[in-house]
LODOZA-722091 format. One record per residue (C-alpha): z, x, y; residue in one letter; residue number from 1. Coordinates in steps of 0.001 Angstrom, whole numbers. Example, Ala and Ser with C-alpha at 12.3 -4.5 7.8 and 13.67 -1.06 7.14 Angstrom:
# LODOZA-722091
up/east/north/baro/rovo
7800/12300/-4500/a/1
7140/13670/-1060/s/2
# end
This chain:
# LODOZA-722091
up/east/north/baro/rovo
-110793/-9253/-162858/x/1
-107047/-8475/-162939/x/2
-105120/-9609/-159861/x/3
-103495/-6824/-157808/x/4
-99887/-6211/-158776/x/5
-97028/-7571/-156717/x/6
-94157/-5062/-156760/x/7
-90536/-5468/-155661/x/8
-88777/-2127/-155139/x/9
-85197/-982/-154463/x/10
-84812/2431/-152836/x/11
-82425/4790/-151036/x/12
-85102/6366/-148815/x/13
-84200/5314/-145275/x/14
-87225/7133/-143859/x/15
-89129/4026/-144999/x/16
-87192/1999/-142444/x/17
-88849/3911/-139620/x/18
-92251/2990/-138272/x/19
-94951/5639/-138379/x/20
-97512/7038/-140766/x/21
-97484/10762/-140187/x/22
-99486/12708/-142729/x/23
-97513/13508/-145827/x/24
-94443/11403/-145066/x/25
-93035/8680/-147312/x/26
-94348/5886/-145103/x/27
-97917/7169/-145271/x/28
-97740/7531/-149060/x/29
-96488/3989/-149478/x/30
-99008/2556/-147033/x/31
-101789/4125/-149115/x/32
-100229/2779/-152300/x/33
-99807/-707/-150863/x/34
-103566/-891/-150236/x/35
-104013/-914/-154016/x/36
-101362/-3587/-154578/x/37
-101210/-7280/-153873/x/38
-97732/-6852/-152402/x/39
-95130/-4118/-151950/x/40
-91696/-5331/-150840/x/41
-88931/-2748/-150562/x/42
-85184/-3230/-150207/x/43
-83616/-23/-148879/x/44
-80047/1136/-148468/x/45
-78855/1235/-144865/x/46
-75488/1216/-143097/x/47
-74300/-1885/-141280/x/48
-76144/-1245/-138020/x/49
-79046/748/-136624/x/50
-81823/-509/-138901/x/51
-84175/-3484/-138800/x/52
-86827/-4867/-141155/x/53
-90190/-3128/-140815/x/54
-93688/-4375/-141673/x/55
-95720/-1231/-142254/x/56
-98897/-3102/-143200/x/57
-99845/-6731/-143899/x/58
-98586/-6555/-147496/x/59
-95935/-3812/-147227/x/60
-92457/-4546/-145861/x/61
-89162/-2662/-145913/x/62
-85834/-4488/-145541/x/63
-82470/-2756/-144888/x/64
-79344/-3816/-146800/x/65
-76918/-3404/-143853/x/66
-74201/-2334/-146296/x/67
-70604/-1737/-145262/x/68
-70443/1141/-147780/x/69
-72375/2891/-150538/x/70
-70074/1209/-153046/x/71
-71239/-2238/-151918/x/72
-74903/-1254/-151703/x/73
-75876/-2410/-155243/x/74
-74504/-5892/-154528/x/75
-76228/-6022/-151146/x/76
-79511/-4776/-152600/x/77
-79391/-7282/-155460/x/78
-78707/-10085/-152971/x/79
-81610/-9062/-150680/x/80
-84014/-8544/-153587/x/81
-83022/-11902/-155096/x/82
-83814/-13597/-151804/x/83
-87289/-12075/-151863/x/84
-87798/-12986/-155518/x/85
-86895/-16617/-154770/x/86
-89387/-16881/-151932/x/87
-92266/-14884/-153446/x/88
-93740/-14230/-156874/x/89
-93488/-10634/-158155/x/90
-94881/-9095/-161310/x/91
-92145/-6480/-161747/x/92
-89198/-4777/-160115/x/93
-88892/-1004/-159799/x/94
-86061/1211/-158576/x/95
-85552/4796/-157454/x/96
-82834/5892/-159876/x/97
-80776/4792/-162914/x/98
-77581/4551/-160860/x/99
-77018/2465/-157698/x/100
-80578/1175/-157270/x/101
-80843/788/-161035/x/102
-77819/-1513/-161214/x/103
-79240/-3731/-158483/x/104
-82724/-3835/-160000/x/105
-81386/-4608/-163478/x/106
-79388/-7564/-162132/x/107
-82446/-8979/-160367/x/108
-84738/-8333/-163352/x/109
-82343/-10175/-165660/x/110
-81875/-13065/-163222/x/111
-85585/-13676/-162622/x/112
-87033/-12537/-165942/x/113
-88945/-9641/-164375/x/114
-90019/-6489/-166228/x/115
-87959/-3498/-165064/x/116
-89341/-52/-164235/x/117
-86704/2631/-163581/x/118
-87703/5866/-161885/x/119
-85883/9172/-162434/x/120
-86497/11805/-159773/x/121
-84310/14625/-161021/x/122
-83651/16370/-164320/x/123
-80379/14901/-165634/x/124
-81133/14273/-169331/x/125
-79264/16787/-171531/x/126
-78829/19048/-168509/x/127
-75702/21200/-168827/x/128
-76134/22647/-165323/x/129
-76064/19185/-163758/x/130
-73228/17885/-165951/x/131
-70930/20796/-165106/x/132
-71637/20584/-161364/x/133
-69225/17667/-160809/x/134
-66687/15884/-163013/x/135
-68375/12524/-162479/x/136
-71777/13703/-163695/x/137
-71045/13500/-167418/x/138
-69974/9814/-167363/x/139
-72800/9150/-164892/x/140
-75288/10561/-167409/x/141
-73898/8288/-170130/x/142
-74211/5260/-167843/x/143
-77776/6209/-166854/x/144
-78835/6442/-170504/x/145
-77360/2989/-171136/x/146
-79167/1471/-168161/x/147
-82463/3180/-168981/x/148
-82467/1527/-172387/x/149
-82583/-1804/-170542/x/150
-85789/-754/-168762/x/151
-89225/-1890/-169809/x/152
-90693/1449/-168678/x/153
-89365/4716/-167260/x/154
-90960/7087/-164779/x/155
-90104/10791/-164742/x/156
-91649/13478/-162558/x/157
-92184/16333/-165016/x/158
-93539/16836/-168509/x/159
-90332/18575/-169601/x/160
-88254/15573/-168599/x/161
-90566/13267/-170545/x/162
-90166/15446/-173626/x/163
-86381/15339/-173266/x/164
-86386/11541/-173000/x/165
-88493/11241/-176123/x/166
-86202/13656/-177965/x/167
-83283/11442/-176885/x/168
-84888/8492/-178690/x/169
-86794/6703/-175923/x/170
-90180/5422/-177174/x/171
-93007/7665/-175996/x/172
-95102/4697/-174844/x/173
-92321/3642/-172453/x/174
-91855/7003/-170693/x/175
-94462/7943/-168091/x/176
-94791/11293/-166325/x/177
-95959/10495/-162788/x/178
-95291/13314/-160304/x/179
-94438/12745/-156657/x/180
-97532/12915/-154466/x/181
-98044/15828/-152080/x/182
-100507/15769/-149199/x/183
-102217/19011/-150190/x/184
-104918/18627/-147539/x/185
-102292/18793/-144777/x/186
-101910/22507/-145507/x/187
-105482/23105/-144333/x/188
-104470/22315/-140765/x/189
-103944/25282/-138416/x/190
-100395/26559/-138132/x/191
-98540/25643/-134941/x/192
-95721/28134/-135359/x/193
-96223/31848/-136073/x/194
-93361/32768/-138378/x/195
-94741/36237/-139021/x/196
-94509/37056/-135323/x/197
-91026/35520/-135156/x/198
-89565/37128/-138255/x/199
-91383/40340/-139084/x/200
-89727/42568/-136514/x/201
-87470/45608/-136746/x/202
-89322/47228/-139628/x/203
-89921/44165/-141773/x/204
-93546/43903/-142954/x/205
-93461/41453/-145858/x/206
-92058/37942/-146075/x/207
-90543/35968/-148958/x/208
-89846/32308/-148174/x/209
-87422/29839/-149733/x/210
-86297/26367/-148720/x/211
-83658/23851/-149711/x/212
-80155/22573/-149120/x/213
-77340/25101/-149362/x/214
-75752/23545/-152456/x/215
-74863/24507/-156031/x/216
-78144/23219/-157464/x/217
-80310/25585/-155396/x/218
-78294/28691/-156409/x/219
-79200/30699/-153332/x/220
-76515/33195/-154358/x/221
-78911/34466/-157027/x/222
-81703/34764/-154453/x/223
-79412/36824/-152200/x/224
-78688/39198/-155079/x/225
-82430/39471/-155747/x/226
-83096/40118/-152040/x/227
-80729/43098/-152130/x/228
-82967/44634/-154813/x/229
-86209/44275/-152838/x/230
-87743/47048/-150698/x/231
-86151/47431/-147273/x/232
-89316/46239/-145498/x/233
-89140/42794/-147163/x/234
-87472/39911/-145348/x/235
-86278/36821/-147242/x/236
-86283/33747/-144972/x/237
-84472/30622/-146148/x/238
-85079/27251/-144459/x/239
-82336/24667/-144868/x/240
-78678/23982/-144306/x/241
-75725/22662/-146239/x/242
-72073/23095/-147181/x/243
-72496/26551/-148741/x/244
-74277/28134/-145798/x/245
-71278/29932/-144269/x/246
-70247/31426/-147609/x/247
-73802/32494/-148400/x/248
-74296/34034/-144959/x/249
-71139/36079/-145384/x/250
-72473/37523/-148633/x/251
-76098/38012/-147545/x/252
-77742/41446/-147388/x/253
-79354/42598/-144147/x/254
-82853/41523/-145193/x/255
-82011/37797/-145423/x/256
-82483/35381/-142519/x/257
-81079/31844/-142566/x/258
-83335/29570/-140508/x/259
-81176/26437/-140649/x/260
-82746/23002/-140620/x/261
-86492/23318/-140034/x/262
-88798/20327/-139304/x/263
-91134/19547/-142181/x/264
-94219/20512/-140206/x/265
-92672/23892/-139418/x/266
-91745/24403/-143078/x/267
-95448/24149/-143840/x/268
-96058/26919/-141316/x/269
-93365/29044/-142976/x/270
-95091/28633/-146325/x/271
-98444/29528/-144756/x/272
-96917/32697/-143275/x/273
-95073/34045/-146311/x/274
-96440/36448/-148913/x/275
-94562/34891/-151843/x/276
-92417/31797/-152324/x/277
-89163/31981/-154311/x/278
-87175/29233/-155993/x/279
-83799/30104/-157504/x/280
-82442/26684/-158568/x/281
-80409/26067/-161707/x/282
-82030/22660/-162123/x/283
-84857/20730/-160450/x/284
-87086/17790/-161116/x/285
-90500/18172/-159536/x/286
-89294/20720/-156985/x/287
-91561/19673/-154134/x/288
-91092/22931/-152243/x/289
-92858/24744/-155087/x/290
-95760/22330/-154913/x/291
-95994/22602/-151130/x/292
-95904/26404/-151217/x/293
-98709/26367/-153771/x/294
-100620/23939/-151526/x/295
-100297/26617/-148827/x/296
-102003/29036/-151250/x/297
-98923/31108/-151998/x/298
-97910/32477/-155408/x/299
-94595/31166/-156749/x/300
-91732/32937/-158477/x/301
-89423/30232/-159818/x/302
-86522/29917/-162188/x/303
-87106/28064/-165453/x/304
-86352/24555/-164192/x/305
-88122/21400/-165328/x/306
-90534/21267/-162392/x/307
-91666/24868/-162823/x/308
-93550/23975/-166008/x/309
-95850/21679/-164016/x/310
-96033/23487/-160672/x/311
-96502/27060/-161925/x/312
-98989/28443/-164447/x/313
-97230/31673/-165530/x/314
-99330/34749/-164921/x/315
-102034/32704/-163193/x/316
-100418/31015/-160162/x/317
-97028/32732/-160254/x/318
-94148/33574/-162573/x/319
-91212/31769/-164171/x/320
-87976/33721/-164698/x/321
-84647/32844/-166363/x/322
-82035/30905/-164394/x/323
-79381/33066/-162692/x/324
-81191/36348/-163366/x/325
-81517/38136/-159993/x/326
-83018/41268/-161568/x/327
-85889/39328/-163142/x/328
-86403/37336/-159937/x/329
-86533/40495/-157811/x/330
-88866/42263/-160243/x/331
-91458/39477/-160144/x/332
-91229/39129/-156374/x/333
-91724/42874/-155944/x/334
-94653/42822/-158378/x/335
-96511/40316/-156206/x/336
-95502/41908/-152915/x/337
-96899/45233/-154122/x/338
-100255/43690/-155086/x/339
-101358/41442/-152198/x/340
-104872/41001/-153621/x/341
-103510/39628/-156879/x/342
-101004/37505/-154975/x/343
-103797/35964/-152898/x/344
-105817/35155/-156024/x/345
-102777/33558/-157615/x/346
-102165/31543/-154478/x/347
-105707/30189/-154473/x/348
-105464/29197/-158128/x/349
-102119/27586/-157383/x/350
-103678/25509/-154637/x/351
-106361/24235/-157018/x/352
-103770/23518/-159695/x/353
-101443/21411/-157527/x/354
-104331/19601/-155852/x/355
-105464/18345/-159255/x/356
-101966/17512/-160495/x/357
-100055/16328/-157416/x/358
-102718/14874/-155118/x/359
-102090/11295/-153901/x/360
-105033/9868/-155856/x/361
-103665/11247/-159127/x/362
-100151/9953/-158473/x/363
-101290/6521/-157306/x/364
-103435/6106/-160418/x/365
-100443/7056/-162556/x/366
-98145/4580/-160825/x/367
-100640/1737/-161118/x/368
-101228/2407/-164812/x/369
-97489/2591/-165468/x/370
-96846/-696/-163665/x/371
-99737/-2414/-165470/x/372
-98205/-1303/-168746/x/373
-94836/-2581/-167524/x/374
-96071/-6143/-167078/x/375
-98074/-6353/-170316/x/376
# end
């Protein structure tokens, strides 16, 4: 019988430095995963103060780097991970991205002769939208490709990303599509907040929901243009905040409501309450909000980003429209709003689809298989 894997991980997710195992959060997911491993030791970026090591379960620990700055984080992470690798035996090292955590993991892998698994959680490969967003993205993409060629295996979150990696010359047997897990069952719990009662006032009868940071990537400007084309009784509610919020609010039509930062549990209630979920991004990896809306049994209208190919079955669980096409986005939203019976059927099929593809059991099996292949 094969011994359980011992995994050393470098991450940026500071939520893992907080105690607690609420349903659906990162801690709970990793606690479940650790039960199938011999050891899970995580080194996580943190500022100089305010964080302490956490033992989430007997074999799962999370250690902060206490870094003076983000620039120094890779050195701090490599130092902390090396200390763990000297005191314990690990089968492999994995990291969250091919940038800061990737540099640290590569240094430790080379120093201790460990196989390296690099995870990629957003669609950067041959992505013109991402490269033109900021001047540093093009050289960052070149660096990431260089580092990824040092990896034993690579994890991506969507089938489209895997195809792009293979087209870029990465061996198919080294690139694994393992989506991020979503606690689909959590959406069966009763809602605690009645968004329909809160929002559908003053003549509004139908609700379109969206969620995300107010940044270039999410392209909420296109959603606002689509909202202006919807019937007057349709409200578009957007959960989230960010640097573009003031500019977007100034340009928003009367049937758009900005909800600001909404707790994750309340976002679930928003998805339960809406008639249709809309995603207007110019690029996405998995796009967890799509998956969560589908888990809430809502049909999805999404732009043609990488994650849409896995989260949406066109014509069956929702629709996929071209990026930056507000007319097409509005037309599909209106089509579903005008046929609530069809929308409900699509939502139910969407729930079944994401449960099979994004459930924790499926993701955990994928991670374990990938890591076994990494150490062979």
